[in-house]
Every structure is written in C-alpha cells, then in structure tokens.
C-alpha positions in Angstrom: 0.0 0.0 0.0 1.3 3.4 -0.9 0.1 6.9 0.1 -2.8 5.3 2.0 -4.3 3.2 -0.9 -3.6 0.1 -2.9 -3.9 -0.1 -6.7 -6.5 -2.5 -8.1 -6.5 -3.5 -11.8 -9.2 -5.4 -13.7 -10.2 -6.0 -17.3 -13.2 -4.5 -19.1 -15.5 -6.6 -21.2 -13.6 -5.4 -24.3 -10.2 -6.2 -23.0 -8.9 -2.8 -21.6 -6.9 -2.8 -18.4 -8.7 -0.5 -15.9 -7.6 0.9 -12.6 -9.0 1.9 -9.2 -7.6 3.0 -5.9 -8.7 1.1 -2.8 -8.5 2.9 0.6 -9.1 1.0 3.9 -10.8 -2.3 4.3 -14.3 -3.5 4.1 -16.3 -3.1 7.3 -19.4 -5.1 8.4 -22.4 -2.9 8.6 -20.8 0.0 6.8 -21.3 1.0 3.3 -18.1 1.2 1.2 -17.9 4.4 -0.8 -17.4 4.4 -4.6 -16.0 7.6 -6.0 -16.5 8.5 -9.7 -14.7 11.6 -11.1 -15.5 14.2 -13.8 -15.0 14.0 -17.5 -11.2 14.4 -17.7 -10.5 13.9 -14.1 -9.3 10.7 -12.2 -9.2 8.9 -8.9 -6.6 11.4 -7.6 -9.4 14.0 -7.2 -10.8 12.0 -4.2 -7.5 11.3 -2.5 -7.8 13.7 0.4 -11.5 12.9 1.0 -10.8 9.2 0.8 -8.1 9.4 3.4 -10.5 11.2 5.7 -13.4 8.8 5.2 -11.2 5.7 5.4 -9.3 7.0 8.5 -12.3 8.3 10.5 -11.8 7.3 14.1 -15.5 6.5 14.7 -16.8 5.3 11.4 -13.9 4.2 9.1 -15.1 2.8 5.8 -13.6 1.4 2.6 -13.3 3.9 -0.3 -12.9 2.8 -3.9 -12.0 5.6 -6.5 -12.1 4.6 -10.1 -10.2 5.8 -13.2 -12.4 5.6 -16.3 -10.9 4.2 -19.5 -8.7 6.8 -21.0 -8.0 8.5 -17.6 -5.4 8.1 -14.9 -3.9 4.6 -14.8 -6.6 3.0 -16.9 -5.7 2.1 -20.5 -6.7 4.4 -23.4 -9.3 3.2 -25.8 -8.4 3.1 -29.5 -12.0 3.9 -30.3 -12.7 7.3 -28.8 -16.4 6.9 -29.2 -16.3 4.4 -26.4 -15.7 7.3 -24.1 -19.4 7.5 -23.3 -21.5 7.1 -20.1 -23.1 3.8 -21.0 -19.7 2.1 -21.6 -18.1 3.7 -18.5 -21.0 2.7 -16.3 -20.6 -0.9 -17.6 -16.8 -0.6 -16.7 -17.7 0.5 -13.2 -20.2 -2.3 -12.8 -17.6 -4.8 -13.9 -15.1 -3.4 -11.4 -17.6 -3.7 -8.6 -18.3 -7.3 -9.5 -14.6 -8.2 -9.4 -14.2 -6.4 -6.1 -17.2 -8.2 -4.6 -19.0 -4.9 -3.9 -22.8 -5.6 -3.9 -24.0 -2.5 -2.1 -22.3 0.9 -1.6 -22.6 4.6 -1.3 -21.7 6.4 -4.5 -20.1 9.8 -4.8 -20.2 11.2 -8.4 -18.6 14.5 -9.4 -20.1 15.9 -12.7 -19.9 13.1 -15.2 -19.6 10.7 -12.3 -23.1 11.7 -11.3 -24.4 10.9 -14.7 -22.8 7.5 -14.5 -24.5 6.9 -11.2 -27.9 7.6 -12.8 -27.0 5.0 -15.5 -26.1 2.5 -12.7 -29.5 3.2 -11.1 -31.0 1.6 -14.2 -28.3 -1.1 -14.8 -27.7 -2.2 -11.2 -30.2 -0.5 -8.8 -29.6 -2.8 -5.9 -26.0 -1.6 -5.7 -27.0 1.9 -4.7 -27.3 2.4 -0.9 -26.8 6.1 -0.9 -25.7 8.8 -3.5 -23.8 12.0 -3.4 -24.1 14.1 -6.6 -21.4 16.8 -6.7 -22.5 19.7 -8.9 -24.5 17.6 -11.4 -28.2 17.1 -12.0 -30.6 16.1 -14.7 -30.4 19.5 -16.4 -27.0 20.6 -17.6 -26.6 24.3 -18.4 -25.3 24.6 -22.0 -23.2 27.7 -21.2 -21.3 25.7 -18.5 -20.6 22.8 -20.9 -19.5 25.3 -23.6 -17.0 26.8 -21.1 -15.6 23.3 -20.4 -15.3 22.5 -24.1 -13.6 25.8 -24.9 -11.1 25.4 -22.1 -10.2 21.8 -23.1 -9.9 22.7 -26.8 -7.5 25.6 -25.9 -5.8 24.2 -22.8 -2.2 25.4 -22.5 0.6 23.0 -21.8 2.4 24.1 -18.6 6.0 23.2 -18.0 5.8 22.9 -14.3 3.2 22.4 -11.5 3.7 26.0 -10.5 2.8 27.2 -14.0 -0.1 24.8 -14.1 -1.5 26.2 -10.8 -1.2 29.8 -12.2 -3.0 28.8 -15.4 -5.8 27.0 -13.4 -6.3 30.1 -11.3 -6.4 32.3 -14.3 -9.0 30.2 -16.0 -11.2 29.3 -13.0 -10.2 31.6 -10.2 -13.2 33.9 -10.4 -15.6 31.0 -9.7 -13.3 29.5 -6.9 -12.5 32.5 -4.7 -12.9 30.3 -1.7 -9.9 28.1 -2.4 -6.6 28.4 -0.6 -3.2 28.1 -2.2 -2.9 24.5 -0.9 -6.4 23.7 -2.5 -5.3 25.0 -5.9 -2.0 23.0 -5.8 -3.7 19.8 -4.6 -6.5 19.8 -7.3 -4.0 20.8 -10.0 -1.5 18.1 -9.2 -4.4 15.5 -9.5 -4.9 16.6 -13.1 -1.3 15.9 -14.3 1.3 13.2 -14.5 5.0 13.2 -15.3 5.7 11.5 -18.6 9.3 11.4 -20.1 10.2 14.2 -17.7 7.3 16.4 -18.9 4.1 17.5 -17.2 1.2 15.9 -19.1 -2.6 16.1 -18.6 -3.6 12.7 -17.2 -6.3 11.8 -19.8 -6.6 10.8 -23.4 -6.8 14.1 -25.4 -9.3 12.5 -27.7 -11.9 12.9 -25.0 -12.4 16.4 -26.3 -13.9 14.8 -29.5 -16.8 13.5 -27.5 -17.8 17.1 -26.6 -17.6 18.2 -30.2 -20.4 15.8 -31.1 -22.8 17.9 -28.9 -24.7 20.7 -30.6 -24.6 23.4 -28.0 -26.8 25.7 -30.1 -29.7 23.6 -29.0 -31.0 23.0 -25.4 -29.4 20.0 -23.8 -31.8 17.1 -23.2 -33.0 16.8 -19.6 -32.5 13.5 -17.7 -35.4 13.7 -15.3 -36.4 10.0 -15.8 -32.9 8.9 -15.0 -32.8 11.1 -11.9 -36.1 9.8 -10.7 -34.5 6.3 -10.8 -32.7 7.5 -7.6 -36.0 8.1 -5.9 -35.7 5.3 -3.4 -32.1 6.1 -2.4 -30.9 8.6 0.2 -29.4 11.5 -1.8 -27.1 14.4 -1.0 -26.8 17.0 -3.7 -23.9 19.4 -3.5 -23.8 22.6 -5.7 -21.1 25.2 -6.0 -22.7 28.6 -5.5 -20.8 29.9 -8.6 -21.6 26.8 -10.7 -22.3 27.4 -14.4 -23.3 23.7 -15.0 -25.9 23.1 -12.2 -28.4 25.9 -11.7 -30.0 26.8 -8.4 -33.4 26.3 -10.1 -32.5 22.7 -11.1 -31.3 22.0 -7.6 -34.7 23.2 -6.2 -36.6 21.1 -8.7 -34.5 18.0 -7.7 -35.5 18.6 -4.1 -39.1 18.9 -5.1 -39.0 15.6 -7.0 -36.9 13.5 -4.6 -38.4 12.7 -1.2 -35.1 12.0 0.5 -32.8 14.7 -0.8 -30.5 16.8 1.3 -28.6 19.6 -0.3 -25.5 21.8 0.3 -24.5 24.9 -1.5 -20.8 25.7 -1.3 -19.9 29.3 -1.2 -16.8 30.5 -3.0 -16.7 27.5 -5.4 -18.0 26.8 -8.8 -18.0 23.6 -10.9 -17.2 21.4 -9.2 -16.6 21.9 -5.4 -13.6 20.2 -3.9 -15.1 17.7 -1.6 -12.3 17.7 0.9 -12.6 21.4 1.7 -14.3 23.2 4.6 -16.9 21.0 6.5 -17.8 19.0 3.4 -16.0 15.8 4.7 -17.9 16.0 8.0 -21.2 16.6 6.3 -20.7 13.8 3.8 -19.7 11.4 6.5 -22.8 12.3 8.6 -25.0 11.8 5.5 -23.5 8.3 5.0 -24.1 7.4 8.6 -27.7 8.5 8.4 -28.1 6.4 5.2 -26.8 3.3 7.0 -29.1 3.8 10.0 -32.1 4.1 7.6 -31.3 0.6 6.3 -31.6 -1.0 9.8 
C-alpha cells in the first residue's frame, strides 16, 4: 500500500486494463464508498477525501476511487467513441463485481453523477446512498460550452507552479474560496509526469466527445434517469458559482426527490472540492444516516 491506498487493476468486457484505488478495508455494517470523477479527471481527485473517510476514528469505511478508461492509470481506448456514459457505467459495474461490492454509497462529481444515474438503471440494488457533486438532470449549455472551450484551448504548462497559475487564471473567479494549498492539490491531480514532462492525465481524444454535442440547442434533460434514484438517500452538492448546475435545477431536484439533502458551497463553482471546509464531515454524517435508515 502506498500513500494510503492500494492499486487495483481489472479487465473490461472489451479487454482494456482498468484501474481503481482502494482505501481502507471492508467493514461489516458500513457502506463502502465508490467515487466517480468528472469527464477528464481521475481517482486522484478523491485522495484527500478518501483518506479522511477511510481513516475516520469513529466510522472508518472502505473507499474505492475509479479511473475511467482513458484517464489516470486506466488504458486508453483506440475507439474514442467508447468514451461514453453507458460504456463507462458498464466498466464500473464490472469493477464492482470483481471487487465483490454488492451495495455501496456512490459519490459522483459531474460526469460521475451521470454514470450513477446510469447505474441506477443497470444495477439498482448496488446503490445504498448517493452524493451528486454539482450535477443534476439538467446541464446548463453555457457551462458545458465553457468546459469544451477550455479543453480545446488548454495550454501545456512546463511545471506544476505554472499549471496552478493557469488554473487560477481560468477558474479563479468561480473559486474565490480556495486556498493556495487547495489549488495546488487539485491541479496536481490533473497531471502526471511522462518522459520528464508534465502531461494532462487523460486521453486528449476525450475532447472529441464534446464536439459531437450541438450546444446551439438546449441539452436534453435527464429527469427520468434522476427519478431512478427516488428510493435512495441523496445528497446534492452545488457550487454557489456553478455554471453547470443551476439553483433552479437543484430546487426542482429537491421537489421531486423525497429523501434529498442539499448543500450549496460558497466561493466555489464547478465542481466543489469535496475535501474542503466542512464537506467531509457533512458527507460522513450523511453516509451514517443512510446506513441507519437501512436498519
């Protein structure tokens, strides 16, 4: 075990070598936590939160953070069109089967939340509780356009220090609440060192998947998929400055879901860093309530 986790590798149905980090050990009576990152992000985004949840003195729990195909330590797919929610949800389901995880709490940031909604249809019995981080059934086109534009024009920093400066220049207005350490931590999770050079830790062809979306038209809403979570305790987290999840959508989610708690994070946009402020405590308390509701 290194840095508080062990590496777990498994094979997808089409033969790709996929990766996850496993923190802590399985505990009787406690839901393990499955963490699913955003579009171009990876398991490293959850490192600080996973250490806190796995190392909690009163309620330690196992945490599993996945790298999707084409991200982190998972293999890249030669067919970039396989970078889609249905395929990635099937990959996660396969990983859960190999790990022997039948029932868990799921934390999904952005794309990770959409994958959770897909899993609700594919494998509903697996979902014991859900945390949606700055994602809902309605995605604001302007927010997605900003993400696409940034990825298409992303600079190539030569050092972590330069990468942090570039991240702050691009996103600092929406994330006024982050400290210097927060910026460095979340930036480091986005890059790897390859041949002595700093490289974004995802397949650059992922950007092609965004080019297939016509942002001149309203994006389709996913209310039926969201309502598939109706029987599961749900915590919805929104960045107060988010351009992807609107306050109006969050309010409608609360109206439609009978067991939804929500948190709005001031000073952060899309998507809040889950290890900051009192979010770890509130997430941990939510997971404990969800477990007690099962008894």
